VEXDREN-508402 format. One record per residue (C-alpha): residue number from 1; x, y, z. Coordinates in pm, 1 decimal. Each point is the difference from the previous one (the first is absolute). Layout:
SITE/k/px/py/pz
SITE/NUM/X/Y/Z
...
This chain:
SITE/k/px/py/pz
SITE/1/-300.8/-1104.9/37900.5
SITE/2/-99.8/353.6/-118.2
SITE/3/-334.1/90.0/-129.3
SITE/4/-86.3/298.0/-238.3
SITE/5/-291.5/228.1/103.1
SITE/6/-159.8/219.9/-243.2
SITE/7/-186.8/307.9/95.0
SITE/8/-209.4/199.6/-245.3
SITE/9/-26.9/391.4/97.1
SITE/10/-49.7/310.3/-195.8
SITE/11/287.2/181.1/-142.8
SITE/12/-32.8/284.8/237.2
SITE/13/17.7/-211.8/309.3
SITE/14/299.9/-205.9/-145.6
SITE/15/186.1/332.3/-66.6
SITE/16/-55.2/104.5/351.5
SITE/17/120.4/-331.6/116.5
SITE/18/309.5/17.2/-202.0
SITE/19/70.0/366.9/139.4
SITE/20/-40.7/-149.2/357.5
SITE/21/226.4/-284.8/-81.3
SITE/22/252.8/246.1/-146.3
SITE/23/-6.9/219.5/313.4
SITE/24/76.8/-319.3/218.8
SITE/25/301.2/-76.1/-242.2
SITE/26/-151.7/-333.8/-109.5
SITE/27/-181.4/-166.5/-287.8
SITE/28/-386.8/-20.9/-11.2
SITE/29/21.9/-366.1/51.3
SITE/30/207.6/11.2/305.2
SITE/31/-207.7/283.7/143.1
SITE/32/-325.8/-197.5/-39.8
SITE/33/164.8/-320.5/142.2
SITE/34/107.5/202.4/310.4
SITE/35/-343.8/160.4/29.7
SITE/36/-186.1/-337.2/-27.1
SITE/37/240.2/-141.5/268.4
SITE/38/-80.5/292.0/237.2
SITE/39/-370.1/-35.1/-66.0
SITE/40/8.8/-364.4/64.1
SITE/41/134.4/53.6/338.8
SITE/42/-263.3/247.1/109.2
SITE/43/-264.9/-129.1/236.4
SITE/44/-352.8/-8.7/-145.3
SITE/45/-162.2/330.7/102.7
SITE/46/-340.4/43.4/158.7
SITE/47/-194.7/-213.4/254.8
SITE/48/-58.4/-350.3/-113.1
SITE/49/-361.1/4.9/114.8
SITE/50/-58.2/321.1/-180.5
SITE/51/140.1/-135.6/-318.8
SITE/52/-202.1/-328.2/35.5
SITE/53/-314.1/218.8/72.4
SITE/54/56.9/185.5/-343.6
SITE/55/27.9/-327.5/-181.4
SITE/56/-308.0/-134.2/150.0
SITE/57/-190.8/326.6/-89.4
SITE/58/130.1/-45.9/-366.4
SITE/59/-141.4/-351.8/-5.3
SITE/60/-328.9/116.5/67.6
SITE/61/-27.6/168.5/-351.5
SITE/62/-82.7/-139.1/-331.4
SITE/63/174.4/197.6/-269.4
SITE/64/-32.2/-70.2/-363.1
SITE/65/285.2/-173.9/-159.8
SITE/66/73.3/-153.1/-338.4
SITE/67/150.3/-328.4/-127.2
SITE/68/360.9/-21.9/111.7
SITE/69/120.9/-106.1/-337.1
SITE/70/-151.4/311.0/-166.6
SITE/71/135.7/229.9/264.1
SITE/72/356.9/-140.5/-38.6
SITE/73/-32.2/52.2/-376.9
SITE/74/-103.3/363.9/53.3
SITE/75/303.9/46.9/236.9
SITE/76/230.8/-146.7/-235.9
SITE/77/-120.1/203.9/-295.9
SITE/78/33.4/303.6/212.0
SITE/79/353.9/-84.6/67.4
SITE/80/71.7/-39.5/-359.8
SITE/81/-176.6/314.3/-90.7
SITE/82/-257.2/-161.3/-224.1
């Protein structure tokens, strides 16, 4: 079964993506599918211990945050241009 994926991006980036797909003689959708397949086959970069150390260091911080529902509402309003 196929699933639809929606990606929101600025017009300028989409135009660049469209030109890239045109240069490869394909549609934007097919170019993105191929790029995602290639990316999925790439091994994770970087040393695992180094990455875990970065995560552990990040956990030591206490940054301010907001209520998740409020933040999601703000994001949605931003998408809608409100």
